[in-house]
Backbone and ligand atoms as CSV (ligand in chain L), in Angstrom:
chain,resi,resn,atom,element,x,y,z
A,1,UNK,N,N,39.844,-23.466,3.379
A,1,UNK,CA,C,38.997,-23.961,2.334
A,1,UNK,C,C,37.346,-23.424,2.641
A,2,UNK,N,N,36.684,-22.897,1.936
A,2,UNK,CA,C,35.274,-22.408,2.391
A,2,UNK,C,C,34.388,-23.676,2.341
A,3,UNK,N,N,33.538,-23.530,3.187
A,3,UNK,CA,C,32.515,-24.606,3.437
A,3,UNK,C,C,31.484,-24.804,2.289
A,4,UNK,N,N,31.356,-26.049,1.851
A,4,UNK,CA,C,30.768,-26.242,0.686
A,4,UNK,C,C,28.917,-26.092,1.105
A,5,UNK,N,N,28.295,-25.849,0.025
A,5,UNK,CA,C,26.757,-25.380,0.287
A,5,UNK,C,C,26.159,-26.603,0.952
A,6,UNK,N,N,26.623,-27.986,0.503
A,6,UNK,CA,C,25.944,-29.045,1.351
A,6,UNK,C,C,26.122,-29.058,2.597
A,7,UNK,N,N,27.424,-28.821,2.889
A,7,UNK,CA,C,27.763,-28.871,4.286
A,7,UNK,C,C,27.058,-28.002,5.148
A,8,UNK,N,N,26.905,-26.761,4.526
A,8,UNK,CA,C,26.074,-25.685,5.316
A,8,UNK,C,C,24.606,-26.084,5.386
A,9,UNK,N,N,24.257,-26.740,4.409
A,9,UNK,CA,C,22.638,-27.115,4.572
A,9,UNK,C,C,22.472,-28.201,5.637
A,10,UNK,N,N,23.537,-29.050,5.671
A,10,UNK,CA,C,23.588,-30.053,6.529
A,10,UNK,C,C,23.586,-29.484,8.053
A,11,UNK,N,N,24.268,-28.663,7.950
A,11,UNK,CA,C,24.350,-27.776,9.484
A,11,UNK,C,C,23.208,-27.052,9.767
A,12,UNK,N,N,22.515,-26.470,8.660
A,12,UNK,CA,C,21.302,-25.886,8.948
A,12,UNK,C,C,20.132,-26.668,9.468
A,13,UNK,N,N,20.247,-27.935,8.695
A,13,UNK,CA,C,19.209,-29.099,9.069
A,13,UNK,C,C,19.417,-29.618,10.385
A,14,UNK,N,N,20.699,-29.802,10.908
A,14,UNK,CA,C,21.055,-30.288,11.971
A,14,UNK,C,C,20.434,-29.238,13.134
A,15,UNK,N,N,20.810,-27.984,12.826
A,15,UNK,CA,C,20.230,-26.950,14.036
A,15,UNK,C,C,18.822,-27.235,13.887
A,16,UNK,N,N,18.318,-27.028,12.754
A,16,UNK,CA,C,16.564,-27.167,12.884
A,16,UNK,C,C,16.150,-28.290,13.537
A,17,UNK,N,N,16.749,-29.764,13.352
A,17,UNK,CA,C,16.318,-30.673,14.202
A,17,UNK,C,C,16.495,-30.559,15.480
A,18,UNK,N,N,17.605,-29.880,15.964
A,18,UNK,CA,C,17.866,-29.513,17.425
A,18,UNK,C,C,16.791,-28.601,17.899
A,19,UNK,N,N,16.272,-27.745,17.076
A,19,UNK,CA,C,15.481,-26.722,17.465
A,19,UNK,C,C,13.908,-27.348,17.435
A,20,UNK,N,N,13.769,-28.568,16.877
A,20,UNK,CA,C,12.428,-29.231,16.635
A,20,UNK,C,C,11.873,-28.550,15.470
A,21,UNK,N,N,12.572,-28.072,14.481
A,21,UNK,CA,C,11.892,-27.423,13.168
A,21,UNK,C,C,12.028,-28.381,12.268
A,22,UNK,N,N,11.015,-28.245,11.236
A,22,UNK,CA,C,11.106,-28.910,10.005
A,22,UNK,C,C,10.704,-30.505,10.045
A,23,UNK,N,N,11.107,-31.126,9.117
A,23,UNK,CA,C,10.875,-32.700,9.358
A,23,UNK,C,C,11.854,-33.502,9.838
A,24,UNK,N,N,11.946,-34.859,9.829
A,24,UNK,CA,C,12.849,-35.512,10.393
A,24,UNK,C,C,14.214,-35.420,9.979
A,25,UNK,N,N,14.590,-34.794,8.971
A,25,UNK,CA,C,15.740,-34.367,8.232
A,25,UNK,C,C,16.150,-33.207,8.871
A,26,UNK,N,N,15.254,-32.370,9.367
A,26,UNK,CA,C,15.552,-30.934,9.677
A,26,UNK,C,C,15.070,-29.870,8.536
A,27,UNK,N,N,14.767,-30.625,7.527
A,27,UNK,CA,C,14.474,-29.832,6.368
A,27,UNK,C,C,13.068,-29.067,6.546
A,28,UNK,N,N,13.179,-27.719,6.293
A,28,UNK,CA,C,11.752,-26.911,6.556
A,28,UNK,C,C,11.065,-27.038,5.115
A,29,UNK,N,N,9.918,-27.908,5.416
A,29,UNK,CA,C,9.034,-27.959,4.347
A,29,UNK,C,C,8.053,-26.885,4.375
A,30,UNK,N,N,7.668,-26.409,5.559
A,30,UNK,CA,C,6.622,-25.270,5.634
A,30,UNK,C,C,6.948,-24.095,6.095
A,31,UNK,N,N,7.647,-23.267,5.288
A,31,UNK,CA,C,8.091,-21.918,5.240
A,31,UNK,C,C,6.915,-20.833,5.080
A,32,UNK,N,N,6.226,-21.331,4.091
A,32,UNK,CA,C,5.208,-20.382,3.711
A,32,UNK,C,C,3.960,-20.563,4.406
A,33,UNK,N,N,3.010,-19.454,4.519
A,33,UNK,CA,C,1.758,-20.036,5.227
A,33,UNK,C,C,1.012,-20.594,4.242
A,34,UNK,N,N,0.015,-21.286,4.784
A,34,UNK,CA,C,-0.960,-22.054,3.919
A,34,UNK,C,C,-1.866,-21.173,3.065
A,35,UNK,N,N,-2.370,-21.233,1.919
A,35,UNK,CA,C,-2.923,-20.472,1.179
A,35,UNK,C,C,-4.430,-20.124,1.767
A,36,UNK,N,N,-4.763,-18.919,1.858
A,36,UNK,CA,C,-5.987,-18.514,2.241
A,36,UNK,C,C,-7.181,-18.883,1.370
A,37,UNK,N,N,-8.209,-19.921,1.890
A,37,UNK,CA,C,-9.081,-20.139,0.889
A,37,UNK,C,C,-10.417,-19.654,1.308
A,38,UNK,N,N,-11.266,-19.675,0.338
A,38,UNK,CA,C,-12.748,-18.947,0.495
A,38,UNK,C,C,-13.665,-19.988,-0.038
A,39,UNK,N,N,-14.717,-20.269,0.589
A,39,UNK,CA,C,-15.890,-21.285,0.059
A,39,UNK,C,C,-16.946,-20.464,-0.595
A,40,UNK,N,N,-17.190,-20.738,-1.818
A,40,UNK,CA,C,-18.509,-20.344,-2.626
A,40,UNK,C,C,-19.587,-20.640,-1.514
A,41,UNK,N,N,-20.357,-19.735,-1.327
A,41,UNK,CA,C,-21.500,-19.634,-0.686
A,41,UNK,C,C,-22.754,-20.492,-1.071
A,42,UNK,N,N,-22.557,-20.594,-2.704
A,42,UNK,CA,C,-23.619,-21.067,-3.491
A,42,UNK,C,C,-23.336,-22.375,-3.675
A,43,UNK,N,N,-22.042,-22.851,-4.245
A,43,UNK,CA,C,-21.952,-24.360,-4.586
A,43,UNK,C,C,-20.725,-24.947,-3.543
A,44,UNK,N,N,-20.162,-24.221,-2.641
A,44,UNK,CA,C,-19.305,-24.729,-1.509
A,44,UNK,C,C,-17.990,-25.003,-2.186
A,45,UNK,N,N,-17.825,-24.673,-3.274
A,45,UNK,CA,C,-16.523,-24.917,-3.860
A,45,UNK,C,C,-15.329,-24.004,-3.179
A,46,UNK,N,N,-14.118,-24.568,-3.011
A,46,UNK,CA,C,-13.294,-23.696,-2.194
A,46,UNK,C,C,-12.335,-23.187,-3.242
A,47,UNK,N,N,-11.885,-22.002,-3.317
A,47,UNK,CA,C,-11.009,-21.325,-3.868
A,47,UNK,C,C,-9.859,-20.423,-3.235
A,48,UNK,N,N,-8.758,-20.558,-3.787
A,48,UNK,CA,C,-7.556,-19.721,-3.362
A,48,UNK,C,C,-7.881,-18.275,-3.190
A,49,UNK,N,N,-8.016,-17.476,-2.271
A,49,UNK,CA,C,-7.883,-16.259,-2.360
A,49,UNK,C,C,-6.391,-15.490,-2.787
A,50,UNK,N,N,-6.561,-14.700,-3.710
A,50,UNK,CA,C,-5.232,-13.989,-4.202
A,50,UNK,C,C,-5.314,-12.579,-4.183
A,51,UNK,N,N,-4.280,-11.933,-4.448
A,51,UNK,CA,C,-4.411,-10.408,-4.492
A,51,UNK,C,C,-5.389,-9.822,-5.354
A,52,UNK,N,N,-5.484,-10.725,-6.534
A,52,UNK,CA,C,-6.546,-10.076,-7.489
A,52,UNK,C,C,-7.896,-10.677,-7.394
A,53,UNK,N,N,-8.011,-11.942,-6.935
A,53,UNK,CA,C,-9.076,-12.841,-6.782
A,53,UNK,C,C,-9.571,-13.183,-8.099
A,54,UNK,N,N,-8.836,-13.243,-9.078
A,54,UNK,CA,C,-9.382,-13.365,-10.502
A,54,UNK,C,C,-10.175,-14.686,-10.617
A,55,UNK,N,N,-9.771,-15.709,-10.127
A,55,UNK,CA,C,-10.581,-16.972,-10.149
A,55,UNK,C,C,-11.765,-16.779,-9.292
A,56,UNK,N,N,-11.790,-16.378,-8.341
A,56,UNK,CA,C,-13.098,-16.401,-7.560
A,56,UNK,C,C,-13.993,-15.339,-8.241
A,57,UNK,N,N,-13.481,-14.227,-8.701
A,57,UNK,CA,C,-14.483,-13.461,-9.304
A,57,UNK,C,C,-15.084,-13.927,-10.666
A,58,UNK,N,N,-14.093,-14.630,-11.432
A,58,UNK,CA,C,-14.576,-15.351,-12.568
A,58,UNK,C,C,-15.359,-16.367,-12.240
A,59,UNK,N,N,-15.290,-17.186,-11.237
A,59,UNK,CA,C,-16.281,-18.059,-10.773
A,59,UNK,C,C,-17.692,-17.636,-10.451
A,60,UNK,N,N,-17.630,-16.600,-9.574
A,60,UNK,CA,C,-18.840,-15.996,-9.230
A,60,UNK,C,C,-19.780,-15.545,-10.381
A,61,UNK,N,N,-18.938,-14.731,-11.386
A,61,UNK,CA,C,-19.671,-14.123,-12.404
A,61,UNK,C,C,-20.062,-15.323,-13.297
A,62,UNK,N,N,-19.456,-16.196,-13.707
A,62,UNK,CA,C,-19.535,-17.164,-14.830
A,62,UNK,C,C,-20.438,-18.100,-14.422
A,63,UNK,N,N,-20.082,-18.790,-13.250
A,63,UNK,CA,C,-21.158,-19.764,-12.650
A,63,UNK,C,C,-22.400,-19.289,-12.081
A,64,UNK,N,N,-22.220,-18.431,-11.419
A,64,UNK,CA,C,-23.440,-17.972,-10.749
A,64,UNK,C,C,-24.096,-16.844,-11.003
A,65,UNK,N,N,-23.481,-15.949,-12.219
A,65,UNK,CA,C,-24.030,-14.646,-12.635
A,65,UNK,C,C,-24.033,-13.888,-11.569
A,66,UNK,N,N,-23.245,-13.910,-10.545
A,66,UNK,CA,C,-23.311,-13.266,-8.997
A,66,UNK,C,C,-22.032,-12.425,-9.154
A,67,UNK,N,N,-21.716,-11.802,-7.828
A,67,UNK,CA,C,-20.410,-11.049,-7.741
A,67,UNK,C,C,-19.720,-11.633,-6.622
A,68,UNK,N,N,-18.473,-11.238,-6.742
A,68,UNK,CA,C,-17.406,-11.784,-5.739
A,68,UNK,C,C,-17.835,-11.720,-4.260
A,69,UNK,N,N,-18.538,-10.602,-3.819
A,69,UNK,CA,C,-18.696,-10.427,-2.598
A,69,UNK,C,C,-19.969,-11.310,-2.201
A,70,UNK,N,N,-20.707,-11.624,-3.299
A,70,UNK,CA,C,-22.140,-12.317,-2.870
A,70,UNK,C,C,-21.576,-13.837,-2.528
A,71,UNK,N,N,-20.586,-14.412,-3.564
A,71,UNK,CA,C,-20.225,-15.851,-3.522
A,71,UNK,C,C,-19.260,-16.156,-2.366
A,72,UNK,N,N,-18.284,-15.113,-2.202
A,72,UNK,CA,C,-17.289,-15.369,-1.393
A,72,UNK,C,C,-17.062,-14.177,-0.483
A,73,UNK,N,N,-18.043,-14.015,0.725
A,73,UNK,CA,C,-17.935,-12.726,1.497
A,73,UNK,C,C,-16.676,-12.582,2.285
A,74,UNK,N,N,-16.048,-11.616,2.317
A,74,UNK,CA,C,-14.775,-11.164,3.125
A,74,UNK,C,C,-13.464,-11.645,2.327
A,75,UNK,N,N,-13.625,-12.184,1.119
A,75,UNK,CA,C,-12.429,-12.447,0.113
A,75,UNK,C,C,-11.854,-11.331,-0.170
A,76,UNK,N,N,-12.572,-10.125,-0.676
A,76,UNK,CA,C,-11.794,-9.147,-1.318
A,76,UNK,C,C,-11.108,-8.172,-0.010
A,77,UNK,N,N,-11.691,-8.374,1.100
A,77,UNK,CA,C,-10.946,-7.947,2.496
A,77,UNK,C,C,-9.607,-8.731,2.703
A,78,UNK,N,N,-9.600,-9.968,2.313
A,78,UNK,CA,C,-8.476,-10.700,2.509
A,78,UNK,C,C,-7.549,-10.193,1.427
A,79,UNK,N,N,-8.213,-10.294,0.172
A,79,UNK,CA,C,-7.100,-9.916,-0.901
A,79,UNK,C,C,-6.606,-8.606,-0.725
A,80,UNK,N,N,-7.350,-7.795,-0.247
A,80,UNK,CA,C,-6.805,-6.234,0.221
A,80,UNK,C,C,-5.641,-6.399,1.131
A,81,UNK,N,N,-5.981,-7.421,2.152
A,81,UNK,CA,C,-4.583,-7.615,2.932
A,81,UNK,C,C,-3.352,-8.289,2.299
A,82,UNK,N,N,-3.700,-9.156,1.489
A,82,UNK,CA,C,-2.628,-9.785,0.766
A,82,UNK,C,C,-1.848,-8.843,0.015
A,83,UNK,N,N,-2.640,-7.992,-0.636
A,83,UNK,CA,C,-1.927,-7.007,-1.690
A,83,UNK,C,C,-1.216,-5.958,-0.685
A,84,UNK,N,N,-1.719,-5.772,0.490
A,84,UNK,CA,C,-0.873,-4.804,1.369
A,84,UNK,C,C,0.402,-5.541,1.896
A,85,UNK,N,N,0.309,-6.646,2.399
A,85,UNK,CA,C,1.520,-7.361,2.910
A,85,UNK,C,C,2.364,-7.903,1.975
A,86,UNK,N,N,1.938,-7.892,0.690
A,86,UNK,CA,C,2.834,-8.446,-0.422
A,86,UNK,C,C,4.053,-7.372,-0.699
A,87,UNK,N,N,4.002,-6.228,-0.456
A,87,UNK,CA,C,4.970,-5.208,-0.578
A,87,UNK,C,C,5.557,-4.557,0.593
A,88,UNK,N,N,6.445,-5.451,1.262
A,88,UNK,CA,C,7.028,-5.138,2.622
A,88,UNK,C,C,8.042,-4.288,2.305
A,89,UNK,N,N,8.236,-3.184,2.980
A,89,UNK,CA,C,9.292,-2.229,2.853
A,89,UNK,C,C,8.940,-1.167,2.076
A,90,UNK,N,N,8.044,-1.446,1.236
A,90,UNK,CA,C,7.561,-0.252,0.199
A,90,UNK,C,C,6.400,0.516,0.767
A,91,UNK,N,N,5.582,1.248,0.119
A,91,UNK,CA,C,4.512,1.966,0.717
A,91,UNK,C,C,5.144,3.147,1.303
A,92,UNK,N,N,3.971,4.024,1.828
A,92,UNK,CA,C,4.346,5.260,2.422
A,92,UNK,C,C,5.013,5.133,3.823
A,93,UNK,N,N,4.551,3.972,4.490
A,93,UNK,CA,C,5.133,3.967,5.892
A,93,UNK,C,C,6.356,3.775,6.057
A,94,UNK,N,N,7.023,4.666,6.745
A,94,UNK,CA,C,8.498,4.434,7.153
A,94,UNK,C,C,9.487,4.938,6.128
A,95,UNK,N,N,10.427,6.051,6.533
A,95,UNK,CA,C,11.258,6.439,5.485
A,95,UNK,C,C,10.865,7.557,4.751
A,96,UNK,N,N,11.631,8.303,4.395
A,96,UNK,CA,C,11.391,9.537,3.525
A,96,UNK,C,C,10.670,9.218,2.319
A,97,UNK,N,N,9.785,9.930,1.747
A,97,UNK,CA,C,9.357,9.606,0.409
A,97,UNK,C,C,10.472,10.013,-0.656
A,98,UNK,N,N,10.019,9.604,-1.887
A,98,UNK,CA,C,11.026,10.056,-3.155
A,98,UNK,C,C,11.228,11.910,-2.885
A,99,UNK,N,N,10.006,12.245,-2.747
A,99,UNK,CA,C,9.781,13.758,-2.952
A,99,UNK,C,C,10.682,14.350,-1.661
A,100,UNK,N,N,10.234,13.988,-0.685
A,100,UNK,CA,C,11.245,14.448,0.598
A,100,UNK,C,C,12.683,14.322,0.504
A,101,UNK,N,N,12.984,12.963,-0.244
A,101,UNK,CA,C,14.460,12.680,-0.446
A,101,UNK,C,C,14.938,13.783,-1.327
A,102,UNK,N,N,14.314,14.159,-2.432
A,102,UNK,CA,C,14.686,15.099,-3.374
A,102,UNK,C,C,14.780,16.451,-2.726
A,103,UNK,N,N,13.788,16.699,-2.006
A,103,UNK,CA,C,14.069,18.034,-1.110
A,103,UNK,C,C,15.240,18.181,-0.255
A,104,UNK,N,N,15.450,16.935,0.307
A,104,UNK,CA,C,16.651,17.125,1.159
A,104,UNK,C,C,18.175,16.983,0.550
A,105,UNK,N,N,17.951,16.414,-0.738
A,105,UNK,CA,C,19.032,16.611,-1.649
A,105,UNK,C,C,19.321,18.130,-2.096
A,106,UNK,N,N,18.188,18.669,-2.459
A,106,UNK,CA,C,18.439,20.012,-2.676
A,106,UNK,C,C,18.865,20.989,-1.704
A,107,UNK,N,N,18.466,20.688,-0.459
A,107,UNK,CA,C,18.984,21.227,0.637
A,107,UNK,C,C,20.450,21.289,0.903
A,108,UNK,N,N,20.763,19.878,0.782
A,108,UNK,CA,C,22.196,19.810,0.800
A,108,UNK,C,C,23.225,20.567,-0.439
A,109,UNK,N,N,22.548,20.465,-1.498
A,109,UNK,CA,C,23.193,21.270,-2.593
A,109,UNK,C,C,23.226,22.555,-2.187
A,110,UNK,N,N,22.004,23.112,-1.451
A,110,UNK,CA,C,22.167,24.753,-1.094
A,110,UNK,C,C,23.428,25.007,-0.148
A,111,UNK,N,N,23.429,24.212,0.722
A,111,UNK,CA,C,24.388,24.130,1.879
A,111,UNK,C,C,25.742,24.029,1.313
A,112,UNK,N,N,25.938,23.182,0.325
A,112,UNK,CA,C,27.322,23.111,-0.129
A,112,UNK,C,C,27.516,24.404,-1.058
A,113,UNK,N,N,26.493,24.860,-1.742
A,113,UNK,CA,C,26.776,26.081,-2.584
A,113,UNK,C,C,27.008,27.268,-1.560
A,114,UNK,N,N,26.316,27.578,-0.771
A,114,UNK,CA,C,26.505,28.504,0.148
A,114,UNK,C,C,27.620,28.557,1.111
A,115,UNK,N,N,28.187,27.404,1.467
A,115,UNK,CA,C,29.302,27.063,2.219
A,115,UNK,C,C,30.510,27.384,1.195
A,116,UNK,N,N,30.363,27.107,0.044
A,116,UNK,CA,C,31.368,27.394,-1.023
A,116,UNK,C,C,31.563,28.543,-1.198
A,117,UNK,N,N,30.287,29.346,-1.519
A,117,UNK,CA,C,30.194,30.883,-1.702
A,117,UNK,C,C,30.929,31.582,-0.425
A,118,UNK,N,N,30.447,31.365,0.816
A,118,UNK,CA,C,30.924,32.131,1.808
A,118,UNK,C,C,32.470,31.756,1.981
A,119,UNK,N,N,32.806,30.595,1.898
A,119,UNK,CA,C,34.344,30.275,2.015
A,119,UNK,C,C,35.115,30.928,0.933
A,120,UNK,N,N,34.572,31.238,-0.293
A,120,UNK,CA,C,35.243,31.877,-1.191
A,120,UNK,C,C,35.172,33.414,-0.957
A,121,UNK,N,N,34.112,33.808,-0.263
A,121,UNK,CA,C,33.927,35.062,-0.143
A,121,UNK,C,C,34.790,35.619,1.120
A,122,UNK,N,N,35.095,34.879,1.918
A,122,UNK,CA,C,36.149,35.350,3.030
A,122,UNK,C,C,36.137,34.366,4.202
A,123,UNK,N,N,35.749,35.133,5.350
A,123,UNK,CA,C,35.886,34.276,6.624
A,123,UNK,C,C,34.740,33.617,7.180
A,124,UNK,N,N,33.517,34.134,6.403
A,124,UNK,CA,C,32.268,33.646,7.146
A,124,UNK,C,C,32.048,32.016,6.772
A,125,UNK,N,N,32.207,31.272,7.491
A,125,UNK,CA,C,32.194,29.885,7.315
A,125,UNK,C,C,31.001,29.166,7.878
A,126,UNK,N,N,30.618,29.782,9.274
A,126,UNK,CA,C,29.563,29.029,9.965
A,126,UNK,C,C,28.237,29.615,9.426
A,127,UNK,N,N,27.405,28.555,9.202
A,127,UNK,CA,C,26.138,28.872,8.784
A,127,UNK,C,C,25.143,28.412,9.676
A,128,UNK,N,N,23.693,28.662,9.808
A,128,UNK,CA,C,22.855,28.551,10.876
A,128,UNK,C,C,22.954,29.705,11.898
L,1,ZN,ZN,ZN,-19.743,-21.307,-6.724
């Protein structure tokens, strides 16, 4: 009989407790990083930095008639960081691009075609 979810959880909590993680019951309460905050230089109000900084920009423009950078210096840089880190595994780094993948598939197709042609034409099987 398969282990129930509850039992699996208890086991995880127990392991966490043994490893000194989580709270007293071993529950991991803090898995996410605390939100990055930025303090308005004008009124000292703290706001959470997001990828788009909508709230901060709105605050700066509507409250102080100023810009995001003036009220929250560095916030846009953090936002850019968040935006970059948000899409892990994506982006251009690592792995072939879709275009490269397509080109590779075309190559494979060519190989198959030429292999099939040469095989059908006679004894020439080796390529390259
Ligand atoms: Zn302010």
